[in-house]
Each structure stands twice: as structure tokens, then as C-alpha cells.
C-alpha positions as CSV (number, residue, x, y, z in Angstrom):
1,M,-40.1,-20.5,12.1
2,P,-39.1,-19.1,15.6
3,I,-36.2,-16.8,15.6
4,M,-33.5,-18.0,17.8
5,P,-31.7,-15.4,20.0
6,D,-28.3,-14.4,18.8
7,A,-25.7,-15.7,21.2
8,T,-23.5,-12.8,20.4
9,T,-26.1,-10.3,21.8
10,A,-26.4,-12.1,25.2
11,P,-25.0,-10.1,28.0
12,S,-21.6,-11.2,29.1
13,P,-21.2,-12.3,32.7
14,P,-19.6,-9.8,35.0
15,P,-15.9,-10.3,35.7
16,R,-14.9,-12.5,38.6
17,W,-13.6,-9.6,40.7
18,T,-17.1,-8.0,40.6
19,Q,-18.5,-11.1,42.3
20,D,-15.7,-11.1,44.8
21,A,-16.2,-7.5,45.7
22,A,-19.9,-7.8,45.9
23,L,-19.6,-10.8,48.2
24,A,-17.3,-8.8,50.4
25,L,-19.9,-6.1,50.7
26,V,-22.6,-8.6,51.5
27,F,-20.5,-10.4,54.0
28,L,-19.3,-7.3,55.9
29,T,-22.3,-5.1,55.9
30,R,-26.1,-5.2,56.0
31,L,-26.3,-3.1,52.8
32,P,-28.3,-4.7,49.9
33,L,-26.8,-4.9,46.5
34,P,-28.5,-2.4,44.1
35,P,-30.9,-4.4,41.8
36,I,-29.5,-2.8,38.6
37,G,-26.7,-3.3,36.2
38,P,-24.2,-6.2,36.4
39,L,-24.8,-6.6,40.2
40,N,-28.5,-7.6,39.6
41,G,-28.7,-11.3,40.6
42,L,-25.0,-11.7,40.9
43,L,-25.1,-13.7,44.1
44,S,-28.5,-15.4,43.6
45,G,-26.9,-18.5,42.1
46,P,-24.1,-20.8,43.4
47,L,-20.9,-18.9,44.0
48,A,-17.9,-19.6,42.0
49,E,-15.3,-21.9,43.6
50,G,-13.1,-20.1,46.1
51,A,-15.2,-16.9,45.9
52,S,-15.6,-16.7,49.7
53,A,-11.9,-16.8,50.2
54,R,-11.2,-14.4,47.3
55,A,-13.7,-11.9,48.7
56,M,-11.3,-11.2,51.6
57,G,-9.1,-9.3,49.2
58,W,-11.8,-6.7,48.9
59,F,-12.4,-6.3,52.6
60,P,-10.3,-3.0,52.8
61,P,-12.4,-0.9,50.4
62,V,-15.6,-2.1,52.0
63,G,-14.1,-1.2,55.4
64,A,-13.2,2.2,54.1
65,L,-16.8,2.8,53.1
66,I,-18.0,1.8,56.5
67,G,-15.5,4.2,58.1
68,L,-16.5,7.0,55.8
69,A,-20.1,6.6,56.8
70,G,-19.0,6.9,60.5
71,G,-16.9,9.9,59.6
72,A,-19.8,11.7,57.9
73,V,-21.8,11.3,61.2
74,Y,-18.9,12.6,63.2
75,A,-18.7,15.6,61.0
76,A,-22.4,16.2,61.2
77,A,-22.3,15.9,65.0
78,T,-19.5,18.4,65.2
79,A,-21.4,20.8,63.0
80,L,-24.3,20.5,65.4
81,H,-21.9,21.5,68.2
82,L,-22.2,18.1,70.0
83,P,-19.4,17.2,72.4
84,P,-16.6,15.3,70.6
85,L,-17.1,12.2,72.6
86,A,-20.8,12.1,71.8
87,G,-20.0,12.6,68.1
88,A,-17.4,9.8,68.3
89,L,-19.9,7.4,69.9
90,L,-22.5,8.3,67.2
91,A,-19.9,7.6,64.5
92,L,-19.1,4.2,66.0
93,A,-22.8,3.4,66.4
94,T,-23.2,4.1,62.6
95,T,-20.4,1.6,61.7
96,V,-22.0,-1.0,64.1
97,R,-25.3,-0.5,62.4
98,L,-23.8,-1.0,59.0
99,T,-22.0,-4.1,59.9
100,G,-24.7,-5.5,62.2
101,G,-22.2,-5.7,65.0
102,L,-20.4,-8.5,63.2
103,H,-16.9,-7.7,64.5
104,E,-18.0,-6.6,68.0
105,D,-19.9,-9.9,68.4
106,G,-16.8,-11.8,67.4
107,A,-14.6,-9.9,69.9
108,A,-17.1,-10.6,72.7
109,D,-17.2,-14.3,71.9
110,V,-13.4,-14.5,71.8
111,A,-13.1,-12.8,75.2
112,D,-15.7,-15.1,76.8
113,G,-14.1,-18.2,75.3
114,F,-10.5,-17.4,75.9
115,G,-11.2,-16.1,79.4
116,G,-13.6,-18.7,80.6
117,G,-12.6,-22.0,78.9
118,R,-10.1,-24.4,80.5
119,D,-9.1,-26.1,77.3
120,P,-9.5,-25.6,73.5
121,V,-12.6,-27.7,73.2
122,R,-14.4,-25.8,76.0
123,K,-13.2,-22.5,74.7
124,L,-14.7,-23.2,71.3
125,E,-18.0,-24.3,72.9
126,I,-18.2,-21.0,74.8
127,M,-17.5,-19.1,71.7
128,R,-20.4,-20.7,70.0
129,D,-22.8,-19.9,72.8
130,S,-25.1,-17.0,71.9
131,R,-25.0,-15.7,75.4
132,V,-22.5,-13.0,76.4
133,G,-20.6,-13.3,79.6
134,S,-18.7,-10.8,81.8
135,Y,-15.5,-11.1,79.7
136,G,-17.5,-10.4,76.5
137,V,-19.2,-7.4,78.0
138,L,-15.9,-6.0,79.3
139,A,-14.4,-6.5,75.8
140,L,-17.1,-4.5,74.2
141,V,-16.9,-1.7,76.8
142,F,-13.1,-1.4,76.3
143,S,-13.3,-1.7,72.5
144,V,-15.9,1.0,72.1
145,G,-14.5,3.2,74.8
146,I,-10.9,3.1,73.5
147,R,-11.9,3.8,69.9
148,A,-14.3,6.6,70.9
149,A,-11.8,8.3,73.2
150,A,-9.1,8.2,70.4
151,L,-11.5,9.5,67.8
152,A,-12.8,12.3,70.0
153,A,-9.3,13.6,70.3
154,L,-9.1,14.3,66.6
155,P,-10.3,17.3,64.7
156,V,-13.0,16.6,62.1
157,P,-10.9,16.3,58.9
158,A,-8.4,14.1,60.7
159,A,-11.2,12.0,62.3
160,V,-12.9,11.3,58.9
161,A,-9.6,10.3,57.4
162,A,-8.7,8.2,60.4
163,L,-12.0,6.3,60.3
164,A,-11.7,5.6,56.6
165,A,-8.1,4.4,57.0
166,A,-8.9,2.4,60.1
167,G,-11.8,0.7,58.4
168,A,-9.5,-0.4,55.6
169,L,-6.3,-1.2,57.6
170,S,-8.2,-3.2,60.2
171,R,-9.4,-5.6,57.5
172,C,-6.4,-5.8,55.3
173,G,-4.5,-8.3,57.4
174,L,-7.4,-10.7,57.8
175,A,-6.7,-12.6,54.6
176,A,-3.1,-13.1,55.8
177,M,-4.4,-14.5,59.1
178,A,-6.7,-16.9,57.2
179,R,-3.8,-18.1,55.1
180,V,-1.3,-18.5,57.9
181,L,-3.6,-20.0,60.6
182,P,-5.5,-23.2,60.2
183,A,-9.2,-23.3,60.9
184,A,-9.8,-24.2,64.6
185,R,-13.0,-26.1,63.6
186,R,-13.8,-28.4,60.7
187,D,-17.3,-26.8,60.4
188,G,-18.3,-23.2,60.6
189,L,-18.1,-20.1,58.4
190,A,-14.3,-19.7,58.6
191,A,-13.6,-23.3,57.7
192,A,-16.1,-23.2,54.8
193,Q,-14.6,-20.2,53.2
194,G,-11.3,-21.9,52.6
195,R,-7.7,-20.7,52.6
196,P,-7.1,-17.6,50.5
197,A,-4.4,-17.6,47.9
198,M,-1.3,-15.5,48.2
199,A,-2.7,-13.2,45.5
200,T,-5.7,-12.5,47.7
201,V,-3.5,-11.7,50.6
202,L,-1.4,-9.3,48.5
203,L,-4.5,-7.6,47.1
204,A,-5.9,-7.0,50.5
205,L,-2.6,-5.5,51.7
206,L,-2.1,-3.3,48.6
207,L,-5.7,-2.0,48.8
208,G,-5.4,-1.3,52.5
209,I,-2.1,0.5,52.0
210,A,-3.4,2.5,49.0
211,I,-6.5,3.7,50.9
212,A,-4.5,4.6,54.0
213,A,-1.9,6.5,51.9
214,M,-4.7,8.6,50.2
215,A,-6.4,9.3,53.6
216,L,-3.4,9.8,55.8
217,G,-0.4,10.6,53.7
218,G,2.8,10.1,55.7
219,L,1.0,8.7,58.7
220,A,-0.1,5.6,56.6
221,L,3.0,3.6,57.5
222,P,2.8,3.8,61.3
223,A,-0.9,3.2,61.1
224,L,-0.3,0.1,58.9
225,A,2.3,-1.2,61.3
226,A,-0.1,-0.7,64.3
227,S,-2.8,-2.6,62.4
228,L,-0.6,-5.6,61.4
229,L,0.9,-5.8,64.8
230,A,-2.6,-6.0,66.4
231,V,-3.7,-8.7,63.9
232,A,-0.5,-10.7,64.5
233,A,-1.0,-10.5,68.3
234,V,-4.6,-11.8,68.0
235,A,-3.4,-14.5,65.6
236,A,-0.7,-15.6,68.0
237,L,-3.2,-15.7,70.9
238,A,-5.7,-17.7,68.9
239,R,-3.0,-20.2,67.9
240,R,-2.1,-20.7,71.5
241,Q,-5.7,-20.8,72.9
242,I,-7.6,-22.8,70.3
243,G,-5.0,-23.9,67.7
244,G,-6.3,-21.7,64.8
245,H,-8.9,-19.2,63.6
246,T,-12.6,-18.9,63.6
247,G,-15.0,-16.2,62.4
248,D,-15.0,-14.8,65.9
249,V,-11.2,-14.5,65.9
250,F,-11.4,-12.5,62.7
251,G,-13.9,-10.1,64.5
252,A,-11.6,-9.8,67.4
253,A,-8.6,-9.1,65.2
254,Q,-10.5,-6.4,63.3
255,Q,-11.5,-4.7,66.6
256,A,-8.0,-4.8,67.9
257,A,-6.5,-3.5,64.7
258,E,-9.0,-0.6,64.4
259,A,-8.4,0.4,68.0
260,A,-4.6,0.3,67.4
261,V,-4.9,2.5,64.3
262,L,-7.1,5.1,66.0
263,L,-4.8,5.2,69.0
264,T,-1.7,5.5,66.9
265,L,-3.2,8.4,64.8
266,S,-4.5,10.1,67.9
267,A,-1.1,10.0,69.5
268,L,0.8,11.1,66.4
269,I,-1.6,13.9,65.4
270,G,-1.8,15.1,69.0
271,A,2.0,15.1,69.3
272,A,2.3,17.1,66.0
273,A,-0.2,19.6,67.3
274,I,1.7,20.1,70.5
275,G,4.9,20.5,68.6
276,A,3.4,23.1,66.3
277,A,2.0,25.1,69.2
278,A,5.4,25.1,71.1
């Protein structure tokens, strides 16, 4: 008689938050999940209902990991006596490599669509076009240039902390944007992921604040304010231009928020250094 497996010995499914966090990692980066432990095969089947929206709550820690990778490259470049701007560009190139240029692509599409379209329908058509126009190119130039210049003004320990905090804070307001703004299209990734619950919005904000506080100490609050103001500005612009959000709008909001955080920290740390020297 065959021996039936004991149901009590079957491995229990991983908790829901594990799937949500893993989905955030897969969505925001090109990193593969390790094929071991509870993550093995976690996303191979159909996702639980609402998982895509809930994953937004885990965007900040994934963003912090991306920022830390860039910070490690910046520290290595400084140790090799490279110019600060070169180190900053290499650090940003590392973050772009990890994300596959996800956010930069969105910022370029938004710049092309908002700058070149005459009405919301045409703007959305341009944003879906894979070609990059002059507005998109300029948006990328300014995004990379501003972030690199702000980062190059920081000493190594502050730069590493700033990149980690900016990675988290620039993504902690995206869930709130997705909840407040309607989807501008009925199809597409942003519409398919659904509207995140308030618990997801609060989780993203709390994780972003906690990471920023650990990295920046007393500078976490002004950095958080800069990030949320940037996201709110992009959200208001998107509502006026196309009536809601798209995946590209999320990318543009992340880029604006990251630049705002790095500029704020560069200004505050630079002012503190001047005051200490006086």
C-alpha cells in the first residue's frame, strides 16, 4: 500500500509580504531572485490578487539597495582618486544598470509627451512611442547632470548615505500617487496593477522615513519634504496634462524626487560645512 505524504510535513507557503517584496524587487530591478529557500518559484505561478499594487509598499527598501550599490561604486571611485564628478556619474550608471533605465525611460517619455502633444490623447500616443525626441533627450541630460553635480559635492560617507536615502525616499511617495490619481489609460501596466490600499501607502511612507532616518539622521525630514513635494508637483502636472498617471509618470516622479533629495542634501551639508569652517 503506497504511503501517502503527511500533509503536516508539507512546506508552508511563504507569507504574503514575502511575495510582495519579491515582486517589488523584480519590478524595479534586473536582479534575479535567488533560486533557494522560500523565494524559489515564488513568482512562477499566478500572483495573488492585488499583489502588484501591494508591492509598491516595498519600493523604498528596494530603492535603498539600488542606492547603496551606487554608493559603493562612488566610494570605490574615490578610493581610486577619480574626480568626484566621474565617481558620481559611475555611481548613477550603476543604478541605471540595476534598474534597466526604468525610471529614466519614463522621464524621457513624459517630457516628450507633455512637451510635444497638443491634447491628452496625442500626449499619451507620444509617450507610448519607443522613439525619444528632443524633449526626452534634454530631460535625461538634466536629470543625470543635476543628480551627478549634487552627488559630486558630497564627501564619500555623506554621498553613500544620500544615495541610499534618495533611493528610498524617491519611491516612497509613488504608492500615494497611484492611490490619489486615476490611471490615464484603461490598459497598460499602471492600470493593470490597480489602486493600492491606504495600508500600502502608509507602509511605503514609513519604510522610506525609517531608511532615511537611519541614513541621514536629522536631515531625513527636509529630504522627505523635498521628495514628497517633487512627487506632488509631477502628480499635479500629470493630472493637468493627461488626467492621471501612467507607468511613465511614476518614472518621472521618481527622477524628480531623487534629484530633489540629492540637491537638498548637497545644499544642507554644504551649508553646514561652510558654517563649521567659519
